[in-house]
N, C-alpha and C positions, 0 to 999 in steps of 0.2 A: 483705129489704125491697125491694119493687119501686119504682122511681122513674121517673116520666114528666115530662119537661120539654117544654112546648110554648109556642108564641107565637101570638097573634092580631094580625094586622096588623104584626108585626115578625118579623124573622128571628133565631132563637136561634143565636148564634155559639158556637164551641167554648169560648172563655174564659168566657162567661156560663154555659154548660152546666156547666163544671167548677166554677165558683164556687157555683152553686146546688146541685150535687151535694155539694160539700164542706160547705156549711151544713146541708143537709137530712139528710145521713147521720148527724148527731149527734142527731137527734130520738129514736131508740130509747133513748138515754141517760136521757131524761126519763120515758118510758113504754115498757116493753119489748114491748107488744102491738101496735105499729104494723106493719101488714101492707104497706101501699103508700102512696105519697105522689105527688100530682099537683101540679106547679107550672105555673101558666098566667100568662104575662106578656102584657100588652096595652098598646097606646098609650092614654093617657087620652083622654077625649072632647074636650078642648080641644087635643089634639096637642102639648102642651108638657111632658108628663111620662109616667110609666108607672104602670100598676096591676098589682100582683102578687097573685095568689090562690093559696094553698096549701091543698090538701085532704088531710088525713091520714085514711086508713081504718084503723080499729083493730078488734080483736076485741070482740064483745059490746057495741058502742056505735055510735051514729050517727057519721058522719064529722065530724071537727073541721075548721072552715074559718077561715082567717085571711086578711084582705085588707089591703093597704097601698098607698098612693099616694105617689109621690115623683118629683122631677125626674130623679133618677139611678136607673137600673135596679138597680144593686147595692145601693143604700140601700133600695130598695123590697123587695128580697129579704130583706135584714137585718130590716126592720121586720116583715114577714110571719112570718119564722121566729121572731122574738122573741115575737110574739103567740101563735104556735102552741106554743112552749115553755111559755109561761105556762098555756095551756089544758090541756096534757097534764100539767103538774105539779099543777095544781089538781085535775084528775080523779083522778090517782094518790093524792093526799092524801085526797080524799073517799072513795075505796075503802079506803084503809089505815085511816082513822079511823072507818069506818062501824060496826065492831064495838064501839066504845067508847061509842056513843050510848046514852042511856037510853031 
């Protein structure tokens, strides 16, 4: 799985990069066809918080996108990863149960 971590209007420090890598590296656990993940951190428009956007590129589906806003960058990463985990889990369940539909 390829991982790209970038920042708009902020510098991505090594601890932030390591934390994002640690959280995002668990995504294939929820859906094994994740090919690459882009994490983009940005200052929010009011300059008092952060916006985190995570884009997961998977096989045979449009990319999954999760966004989160928070005052703390680490909490923003957590929020976006949680949303993405939910999307991937729901998608996997949909694929798994598709054969049982009447």
